[in-house]
KEGU-829135 format. One record per atom (N, C-alpha, C): x, y, z; atom name; residue in one letter. Coordinates in Angstrom, 2 decimals. Last residue first. Example, Ala and Ser with C-alpha at 12.3 -4.5 7.8 and 13.67 -1.06 7.14 Angstrom:
R	12.85	-2.25	7.08	N	S
R	13.67	-1.06	7.14	CA	S
R	12.90	0.03	7.87	C	S
R	13.19	-5.69	7.80	N	A
R	12.30	-4.50	7.80	CA	A
R	13.20	-3.30	7.80	C	A
***
This chain:
R	15.28	2.69	27.10	N	X
R	14.21	2.61	28.14	CA	X
R	14.07	1.21	29.05	C	X
R	18.29	2.46	26.62	N	X
R	17.20	2.47	25.89	CA	X
R	16.27	2.03	27.54	C	X
R	21.21	4.46	25.52	N	X
R	20.73	3.74	26.24	CA	X
R	19.16	3.19	26.10	C	X
R	22.47	6.78	24.53	N	X
R	22.47	5.58	24.12	CA	X
R	22.16	4.62	24.89	C	X
R	21.04	9.24	25.33	N	X
R	22.84	8.51	26.27	CA	X
R	23.07	7.39	25.58	C	X
R	18.92	9.33	24.57	N	X
R	19.88	9.84	23.67	CA	X
R	21.06	10.00	24.57	C	X
R	16.81	6.53	24.45	N	X
R	17.64	7.51	25.35	CA	X
R	18.64	8.40	24.37	C	X
R	15.63	5.80	21.18	N	X
R	15.86	5.24	22.27	CA	X
R	16.47	6.56	23.45	C	X
R	14.03	6.88	19.49	N	X
R	14.56	5.61	18.92	CA	X
R	15.00	5.09	20.41	C	X
R	13.42	9.64	20.16	N	X
R	12.22	8.67	19.67	CA	X
R	12.90	7.43	19.68	C	X
R	15.92	10.16	20.81	N	X
R	15.20	9.98	21.96	CA	X
R	13.95	9.05	21.55	C	X
R	17.38	10.88	18.37	N	X
R	18.02	9.70	19.40	CA	X
R	16.47	9.29	20.59	C	X
R	15.66	12.93	17.65	N	X
R	15.77	11.58	16.99	CA	X
R	16.06	10.66	17.98	C	X
R	16.23	14.79	19.61	N	X
R	15.14	14.28	19.57	CA	X
R	15.13	13.10	18.64	C	X
R	19.30	14.90	19.64	N	X
R	18.54	14.69	20.84	CA	X
R	17.23	14.12	20.63	C	X
R	19.36	16.21	16.90	N	X
R	19.66	14.82	16.89	CA	X
R	19.34	14.07	18.67	C	X
R	18.04	18.87	17.44	N	X
R	17.83	17.81	16.75	CA	X
R	18.23	16.31	16.72	C	X
R	19.76	20.02	19.22	N	X
R	18.65	19.70	19.81	CA	X
R	17.60	18.99	18.63	C	X
R	22.20	20.20	17.90	N	X
R	22.41	19.56	19.27	CA	X
R	21.00	18.98	19.47	C	X
R	21.45	21.84	15.45	N	X
R	21.75	20.18	15.62	CA	X
R	21.72	19.51	16.58	C	X
R	21.33	24.48	16.65	N	X
R	20.16	23.62	16.20	CA	X
R	20.22	22.06	15.90	C	X
R	23.98	24.48	17.55	N	X
R	22.67	24.57	18.60	CA	X
R	21.53	23.93	17.88	C	X
R	25.29	24.29	15.08	N	X
R	25.67	23.33	16.44	CA	X
R	24.40	23.16	17.72	C	X
R	24.41	26.69	14.08	N	X
R	23.93	25.25	13.27	CA	X
R	24.21	24.43	14.39	C	X
R	25.52	28.62	15.71	N	X
R	23.69	28.45	15.63	CA	X
R	23.32	26.88	14.96	C	X
R	27.76	29.39	15.88	N	X
R	27.43	28.24	16.84	CA	X
R	26.05	27.87	16.47	C	X
R	28.43	31.82	15.03	N	X
R	28.99	30.54	14.06	CA	X
R	28.39	28.97	15.12	C	X
R	26.36	34.37	13.76	N	X
R	26.85	33.06	15.20	CA	X
R	26.87	32.11	14.58	C	X
R	27.76	36.24	11.57	N	X
R	26.99	35.59	12.27	CA	X
R	26.91	34.75	13.32	C	X
R	28.88	39.13	9.34	N	X
R	29.12	38.18	10.88	CA	X
R	27.82	37.67	11.01	C	X
R	30.13	38.17	6.39	N	X
R	29.02	38.37	6.86	CA	X
R	29.30	38.02	8.35	C	X
R	32.35	39.25	3.49	N	X
R	32.40	38.47	4.97	CA	X
R	31.02	38.89	5.63	C	X
R	33.32	38.71	0.48	N	X
R	33.26	39.17	1.56	CA	X
R	32.56	38.46	2.42	C	X
R	37.46	39.00	-0.34	N	X
R	35.88	38.06	-0.21	CA	X
R	35.34	39.16	0.81	C	X
R	40.01	39.85	-0.91	N	X
R	38.78	39.61	-1.85	CA	X
R	37.77	38.74	-2.01	C	X
R	39.97	42.02	1.72	N	X
R	40.85	41.61	0.59	CA	X
R	39.93	40.86	-0.44	C	X
R	36.46	41.93	2.75	N	X
R	37.84	42.02	3.37	CA	X
R	39.13	41.35	2.41	C	X
R	33.48	43.70	3.25	N	X
R	34.44	43.14	2.35	CA	X
R	36.09	43.50	3.07	C	X
R	30.75	43.13	5.12	N	X
R	31.67	43.78	5.08	CA	X
R	33.11	42.98	4.00	C	X
R	27.59	43.09	6.97	N	X
R	28.34	42.74	6.12	CA	X
R	29.53	43.46	5.78	C	X
R	25.59	42.18	9.68	N	X
R	26.18	43.11	9.14	CA	X
R	27.41	42.35	8.12	C	X
R	22.07	40.77	8.55	N	X
R	23.28	41.08	9.42	CA	X
R	25.06	42.09	8.40	C	X
R	18.67	40.50	9.63	N	X
R	19.63	41.50	8.71	CA	X
R	21.02	41.09	9.28	C	X
R	15.77	38.62	9.11	N	X
R	17.16	38.87	10.14	CA	X
R	17.98	39.53	8.91	C	X
R	12.19	40.15	7.93	N	X
R	13.50	39.04	7.72	CA	X
R	15.06	39.60	8.59	C	X
R	9.41	40.26	9.32	N	X
R	10.62	40.71	8.67	CA	X
R	11.28	39.37	8.23	C	X
R	5.88	40.05	8.81	N	X
R	6.97	39.58	9.57	CA	X
R	8.04	39.80	8.51	C	X
R	2.50	40.29	9.22	N	X
R	3.72	40.64	8.60	CA	X
R	4.62	40.50	9.22	C	X
R	0.29	37.26	9.94	N	X
R	0.83	38.40	10.43	CA	X
R	2.05	38.49	9.60	C	X
R	-1.74	35.74	7.42	N	X
R	-0.54	35.82	8.44	CA	X
R	-0.13	36.91	8.61	C	X
R	-3.31	35.26	5.98	N	X
R	-3.76	34.41	6.83	CA	X
R	-2.73	34.61	7.59	C	X
R	-2.86	36.99	3.49	N	X
R	-4.11	37.56	4.60	CA	X
R	-4.28	36.67	5.69	C	X
R	-1.18	35.68	2.20	N	X
R	-0.37	37.07	2.73	CA	X
R	-1.29	37.10	4.14	C	X
R	-2.59	34.33	0.17	N	X
R	-1.85	33.77	1.29	CA	X
R	-1.45	34.75	2.41	C	X
R	-4.14	36.15	-1.38	N	X
R	-4.60	35.25	-0.98	CA	X
R	-3.77	35.28	0.31	C	X
R	-1.84	38.11	-2.12	N	X
R	-3.10	38.63	-1.35	CA	X
R	-3.80	37.70	-0.55	C	X
R	-0.14	36.70	-3.26	N	X
R	0.22	37.13	-2.39	CA	X
R	-0.65	37.79	-1.34	C	X
R	-1.50	36.56	-5.90	N	X
R	-1.26	35.01	-5.19	CA	X
R	-0.97	35.46	-3.47	C	X
R	-1.01	39.36	-6.46	N	X
R	-2.64	38.44	-6.74	CA	X
R	-2.30	37.16	-5.65	C	X
R	1.69	40.68	-4.37	N	X
R	0.74	40.31	-5.75	CA	X
R	-0.10	39.48	-5.20	C	X
R	1.75	41.78	-1.67	N	X
R	1.51	42.50	-2.77	CA	X
R	0.73	41.89	-4.05	C	X
R	2.96	41.24	0.99	N	X
R	2.08	40.23	-0.11	CA	X
R	1.17	41.03	-1.11	C	X
R	2.97	44.02	2.36	N	X
R	2.96	42.59	2.52	CA	X
R	2.06	42.02	1.49	C	X
R	3.59	46.95	1.74	N	X
R	3.52	46.07	0.81	CA	X
R	3.69	44.43	1.19	C	X
R	2.95	49.01	3.68	N	X
R	2.00	48.72	2.85	CA	X
R	2.38	47.93	1.80	C	X
R	6.19	49.53	4.78	N	X
R	4.77	49.92	4.95	CA	X
R	3.81	49.39	3.62	C	X
R	8.31	47.03	4.38	N	X
R	8.22	48.33	3.67	CA	X
R	6.41	48.54	4.26	C	X
R	9.16	44.73	6.91	N	X
R	8.67	44.97	6.01	CA	X
R	8.20	46.38	5.79	C	X
R	13.02	44.74	7.86	N	X
R	11.24	44.94	8.42	CA	X
R	10.61	45.26	6.90	C	X
R	15.70	44.71	7.12	N	X
R	14.82	43.61	7.09	CA	X
R	13.24	43.83	7.44	C	X
R	17.18	46.89	7.62	N	X
R	16.82	46.42	8.92	CA	X
R	15.89	45.11	8.86	C	X
R	18.25	47.93	5.23	N	X
R	19.12	48.11	6.14	CA	X
R	18.51	47.35	7.39	C	X
R	16.05	46.89	3.16	N	X
R	17.74	46.70	3.04	CA	X
R	18.34	46.54	4.67	C	X
R	13.06	46.26	3.64	N	X
R	14.14	47.33	3.99	CA	X
R	15.38	46.34	4.03	C	X
R	11.11	43.93	1.80	N	X
R	11.88	44.07	2.91	CA	X
R	12.94	44.96	2.83	C	X
R	8.00	43.53	0.01	N	X
R	9.20	44.54	0.02	CA	X
R	9.73	44.58	1.49	C	X
R	5.94	41.03	-1.55	N	X
R	6.46	41.49	-0.25	CA	X
R	7.83	42.55	-0.12	C	X
R	5.23	39.61	-3.34	N	X
R	5.58	40.48	-3.73	CA	X
R	5.81	41.47	-2.71	C	X
R	5.51	36.60	-3.19	N	X
R	4.53	37.17	-3.08	CA	X
R	4.48	38.67	-3.14	C	X
R	7.42	36.10	-5.40	N	X
R	6.58	35.00	-5.35	CA	X
R	5.35	35.85	-5.04	C	X
R	9.91	37.90	-4.83	N	X
R	9.69	37.66	-6.37	CA	X
R	8.03	36.63	-6.31	C	X
R	9.95	40.32	-2.72	N	X
R	9.94	39.03	-2.79	CA	X
R	9.35	38.66	-4.14	C	X
R	12.63	43.06	-3.23	N	X
R	11.09	42.54	-3.12	CA	X
R	10.90	41.15	-3.45	C	X
R	14.07	44.91	-0.80	N	X
R	14.27	43.77	-2.11	CA	X
R	12.90	43.07	-1.81	C	X
R	14.80	48.55	-0.81	N	X
R	14.24	47.49	-0.46	CA	X
R	14.84	46.19	-1.64	C	X
R	16.32	50.80	-1.65	N	X
R	16.22	50.61	-0.26	CA	X
R	15.38	49.48	-0.13	C	X
R	14.89	50.84	-4.74	N	X
R	16.00	51.66	-3.68	CA	X
R	15.75	51.43	-2.27	C	X
R	15.57	47.15	-5.12	N	X
R	15.09	48.30	-5.44	CA	X
R	15.74	49.52	-4.93	C	X
R	16.14	43.76	-6.28	N	X
R	16.69	45.22	-5.51	CA	X
R	16.09	46.40	-6.03	C	X
R	14.08	40.98	-6.45	N	X
R	14.67	42.41	-7.39	CA	X
R	14.59	43.02	-6.57	C	X
R	14.49	37.77	-5.61	N	X
R	13.91	38.89	-5.50	CA	X
R	14.61	40.37	-6.25	C	X
R	16.28	35.45	-4.88	N	X
R	15.93	35.70	-6.36	CA	X
R	14.91	36.74	-6.23	C	X
R	16.86	35.66	-2.48	N	X
R	17.72	35.96	-3.14	CA	X
R	17.33	36.08	-4.34	C	X
R	14.91	34.89	-0.79	N	X
R	14.70	36.33	-1.14	CA	X
R	15.57	36.42	-2.13	C	X
R	13.25	31.73	-1.25	N	X
R	14.47	32.17	-1.48	CA	X
R	14.20	34.14	-1.64	C	X
R	10.51	30.81	0.31	N	X
R	11.06	30.88	-0.83	CA	X
R	11.74	31.63	-0.90	C	X
R	8.59	31.03	3.05	N	X
R	10.00	30.63	2.86	CA	X
R	10.93	30.58	1.61	C	X
R	5.90	31.90	3.44	N	X
R	6.28	30.60	3.02	CA	X
R	7.47	30.18	2.67	C	X
R	5.49	34.52	4.08	N	X
R	5.35	33.36	5.32	CA	X
R	5.44	32.16	4.66	C	X
R	9.37	35.21	4.43	N	X
R	7.83	34.99	5.23	CA	X
R	6.66	35.37	4.29	C	X
R	11.96	34.04	2.48	N	X
R	10.65	35.11	3.04	CA	X
R	9.84	34.78	3.21	C	X
R	15.19	33.42	3.35	N	X
R	14.03	33.03	3.26	CA	X
R	12.83	33.89	3.57	C	X
R	17.93	34.71	3.92	N	X
R	17.36	34.17	2.47	CA	X
R	15.86	33.49	2.71	C	X
R	18.48	37.45	5.84	N	X
R	17.92	35.95	5.96	CA	X
R	17.28	35.87	4.50	C	X
R	20.89	39.77	4.12	N	X
R	19.65	39.52	4.72	CA	X
R	19.00	37.85	4.89	C	X
R	23.20	42.06	3.88	N	X
R	23.17	40.76	4.10	CA	X
R	21.60	40.30	4.71	C	X
R	24.28	44.53	0.97	N	X
R	23.51	44.11	2.27	CA	X
R	23.36	42.59	2.73	C	X
R	26.57	47.15	-0.17	N	X
R	26.04	45.16	0.23	CA	X
R	25.14	45.30	1.21	C	X
R	26.05	49.48	-3.07	N	X
R	25.90	48.90	-1.27	CA	X
R	25.70	47.53	-1.39	C	X
R	25.59	50.21	-5.28	N	X
R	26.46	49.36	-5.28	CA	X
R	26.90	49.06	-3.44	C	X
R	23.15	51.86	-6.07	N	X
R	24.34	52.46	-5.35	CA	X
R	25.37	51.73	-5.35	C	X
R	21.18	49.81	-6.26	N	X
R	21.63	50.67	-7.32	CA	X
R	23.10	51.52	-7.05	C	X
R	22.43	47.27	-3.76	N	X
R	21.55	48.35	-4.55	CA	X
R	22.16	48.77	-5.55	C	X
R	22.67	43.60	-3.47	N	X
R	23.47	44.99	-4.01	CA	X
R	22.25	45.99	-4.51	C	X
R	22.52	41.08	-1.24	N	X
R	21.86	42.12	-2.45	CA	X
R	22.73	43.31	-2.38	C	X
R	22.72	38.07	-0.34	N	X
R	23.47	38.95	-0.51	CA	X
R	22.80	40.02	-1.55	C	X
R	21.12	35.98	2.00	N	X
R	20.71	36.63	0.52	CA	X
R	21.88	37.78	0.83	C	X
R	21.90	32.70	3.58	N	X
R	22.08	34.26	3.28	CA	X
R	21.79	34.71	2.04	C	X
R	21.48	30.41	5.51	N	X
R	21.31	31.07	4.24	CA	X
R	21.02	32.12	4.45	C	X
R	24.04	29.48	7.70	N	X
R	22.81	30.16	7.97	CA	X
R	22.66	30.49	6.49	C	X
R	26.13	28.22	8.49	N	X
R	24.81	27.17	8.41	CA	X
R	24.00	27.66	8.34	C	X
R	28.21	30.03	8.24	N	X
R	27.51	29.94	9.47	CA	X
R	26.62	28.63	9.59	C	X
R	26.56	30.71	5.47	N	X
R	27.45	31.28	6.06	CA	X
R	26.91	30.79	7.53	C	X
R	25.92	30.91	2.25	N	X
R	25.67	29.85	3.34	CA	X
R	27.01	30.39	4.19	C	X
R	24.31	32.75	-0.48	N	X
R	25.45	31.66	0.12	CA	X
R	24.71	31.15	1.56	C	X
R	22.87	34.21	-3.43	N	X
R	22.40	33.71	-2.10	CA	X
R	24.24	33.05	-1.62	C	X
R	22.25	37.36	-4.42	N	X
R	22.72	36.38	-4.89	CA	X
R	22.16	35.69	-3.15	C	X
R	20.56	40.20	-6.79	N	X
R	21.07	39.64	-5.22	CA	X
R	21.28	37.92	-5.54	C	X
R	20.69	43.84	-7.70	N	X
R	20.54	42.27	-8.36	CA	X
R	20.92	41.60	-6.59	C	X
R	21.38	46.10	-8.33	N	X
R	19.79	45.85	-8.54	CA	X
R	19.40	44.61	-8.49	C	X
R	24.57	45.65	-9.40	N	X
R	23.92	46.79	-8.87	CA	X
R	22.35	46.53	-9.24	C	X
R	25.73	41.92	-9.70	N	X
R	25.40	43.49	-10.45	CA	X
R	24.48	44.27	-9.40	C	X
R	26.50	40.09	-7.26	N	X
R	25.95	40.53	-8.22	CA	X
R	26.22	41.81	-8.83	C	X
R	30.14	39.07	-6.49	N	X
R	29.04	39.82	-6.38	CA	X
R	27.55	40.33	-7.36	C	X
R	32.21	37.24	-6.95	N	X
R	30.52	36.71	-6.98	CA	X
R	29.56	37.45	-6.77	C	X
R	34.42	38.48	-6.92	N	X
R	33.68	38.39	-8.07	CA	X
R	32.65	37.52	-8.36	C	X
R	34.72	38.79	-3.84	N	X
R	34.03	39.83	-4.71	CA	X
R	33.78	39.60	-5.89	C	X
R	33.39	35.51	-2.57	N	X
R	34.24	36.38	-3.24	CA	X
R	33.74	37.44	-3.92	C	X
R	31.19	34.75	0.46	N	X
R	31.21	35.01	-1.34	CA	X
R	32.53	35.88	-1.62	C	X
R	31.66	34.63	2.68	N	X
R	30.16	34.18	2.02	CA	X
R	30.67	34.03	0.82	C	X
R	33.41	33.80	5.96	N	X
R	33.48	34.44	4.15	CA	X
R	32.26	33.67	3.80	C	X
R	32.35	35.64	8.78	N	X
R	32.72	34.58	8.22	CA	X
R	32.74	34.90	6.72	C	X
R	32.70	37.02	12.10	N	X
R	32.82	37.56	10.34	CA	X
R	33.05	36.15	9.52	C	X
R	30.95	36.21	14.83	N	X
R	31.96	36.11	13.84	CA	X
R	31.75	36.71	12.63	C	X
R	29.51	35.38	17.95	N	X
R	29.18	36.24	16.83	CA	X
R	30.72	36.36	15.91	C	X
R	28.30	33.28	19.39	N	X
R	29.67	33.22	19.00	CA	X
R	29.66	33.94	17.88	C	X
R	26.70	32.14	22.15	N	X
R	26.47	32.59	20.90	CA	X
R	27.96	32.82	20.78	C	X
R	27.58	28.65	23.59	N	X
R	27.49	30.47	24.16	CA	X
R	27.11	30.92	22.32	C	X
R	25.28	25.93	23.30	N	X
R	26.77	26.49	22.92	CA	X
R	26.70	27.93	23.15	C	X
R	22.60	24.98	23.57	N	X
R	24.29	24.16	24.35	CA	X
R	25.44	24.80	24.26	C	X
R	20.21	26.75	24.02	N	X
R	21.19	26.88	23.26	CA	X
R	22.46	25.82	24.39	C	X
R	16.90	27.23	24.32	N	X
R	17.49	26.38	25.01	CA	X
R	19.15	26.41	24.28	C	X
R	16.71	29.47	22.27	N	X
R	16.61	30.08	23.18	CA	X
R	17.06	28.76	24.55	C	X
R	19.18	29.88	19.31	N	X
R	18.07	29.12	20.10	CA	X
R	18.15	29.54	21.58	C	X
R	19.83	32.80	17.90	N	X
R	20.16	31.64	18.32	CA	X
R	18.97	31.07	19.25	C	X
R	18.24	34.66	15.99	N	X
R	18.62	33.45	15.52	CA	X
R	19.03	32.92	16.51	C	X
R	17.09	36.65	17.73	N	X
R	16.06	35.96	17.68	CA	X
R	16.82	34.45	16.89	C	X
R	18.83	38.72	17.42	N	X
R	19.25	37.82	18.49	CA	X
R	18.66	37.04	18.43	C	X
R	18.06	40.05	14.93	N	X
R	19.48	39.18	14.90	CA	X
R	19.60	38.22	16.39	C	X
R	14.97	39.46	14.83	N	X
R	16.14	40.33	14.88	CA	X
R	17.54	39.39	14.66	C	X
R	11.40	39.15	13.23	N	X
R	12.97	38.46	13.20	CA	X
R	13.67	39.53	13.99	C	X
R	8.03	39.07	14.00	N	X
R	9.04	39.86	13.53	CA	X
R	10.48	39.10	13.97	C	X
R	6.08	37.39	14.85	N	X
R	5.47	38.74	13.86	CA	X
R	6.89	39.37	13.24	C	X
R	6.07	33.72	15.21	N	X
R	6.26	35.12	15.76	CA	X
R	6.46	36.45	14.64	C	X
R	5.02	31.48	14.15	N	X
R	4.10	32.62	14.73	CA	X
R	4.46	33.80	15.49	C	X
R	5.91	30.74	10.97	N	X
R	6.06	30.81	12.24	CA	X
R	5.10	31.68	13.19	C	X
R	5.41	28.07	8.24	N	X
R	5.33	29.46	8.45	CA	X
R	5.61	29.25	10.14	C	X
R	4.83	26.10	6.84	N	X
R	6.37	26.64	6.89	CA	X
R	6.22	27.59	7.60	C	X
R	1.89	25.26	6.86	N	X
R	2.98	24.32	7.42	CA	X
R	4.33	24.95	8.03	C	X
R	0.82	27.29	5.31	N	X
R	0.94	27.54	7.02	CA	X
R	1.85	26.54	7.63	C	X
R	1.35	26.09	2.64	N	X
R	1.99	27.23	3.09	CA	X
R	2.18	27.37	4.40	C	X
R	-0.73	23.87	2.96	N	X
R	0.37	23.68	3.02	CA	X
R	1.31	24.95	3.16	C	X
R	-3.53	25.59	3.19	N	X
R	-2.82	24.59	4.26	CA	X
R	-1.12	24.37	4.03	C	X
R	-3.17	26.70	0.39	N	X
R	-3.07	27.68	1.66	CA	X
R	-2.41	26.79	3.02	C	X
R	-3.14	24.55	-1.08	N	X
R	-1.97	25.38	-1.22	CA	X
R	-1.83	26.14	-0.03	C	X
R	-5.81	23.51	-0.16	N	X
R	-4.36	22.88	-0.48	CA	X
R	-2.90	23.39	-0.33	C	X
R	-7.15	25.91	-1.68	N	X
R	-7.50	25.59	-0.01	CA	X
R	-5.71	24.94	0.48	C	X
R	-6.49	25.40	-4.32	N	X
R	-6.34	26.50	-3.25	CA	X
R	-6.15	26.52	-1.85	C	X
R	-7.84	22.92	-4.77	N	X
R	-6.35	23.08	-4.91	CA	X
R	-5.78	24.36	-4.15	C	X
R	-10.45	23.53	-3.86	N	X
R	-9.81	22.71	-3.04	CA	X
R	-8.32	22.44	-3.43	C	X
R	-11.23	25.06	-5.85	N	X
R	-10.89	25.67	-4.56	CA	X
R	-10.38	24.96	-3.48	C	X
R	-11.02	24.10	-7.90	N	X
R	-9.77	25.03	-7.98	CA	X
R	-10.23	25.64	-6.22	C	X
R	-13.03	22.41	-7.85	N	X
R	-11.96	21.57	-7.81	CA	X
R	-10.70	22.90	-7.66	C	X
***
């Protein structure tokens, strides 16, 4: 019975993963985008909402889930808020000296570039089981700055529109042509 539950958990986790081994800021725009990439700084949090040093929080900017992490020295970093391989929130993780650690699987991601810290891919006991099925992959990072009383993150403000343009086209095409006519 335990083996069946474990197998179900592993198969379920694999449904939420990608086959791409690493992320970059350029990979956040869709390949068949209808709208040109438009990088802008957008507000994500007020300075009052910033977490204490050594902690992280989450927010949404341009339709993307963003993790705002503050290291022990007080420097602020912005990363994608989905931990590979099973996409749990990175903002629940512990911030250390130059890294943030996935709270479930134990992977450490560099605060500077989002890559996996050497030798830390899925280091927890459950992580060793699940993580062995996937290649190590990082998380995207975003430039962050304070402006007035808010914290801003640079993201592609057309990312959500590009994603939704592909989504709604697929939904409409499943029910009839996306131009409103039927086959």
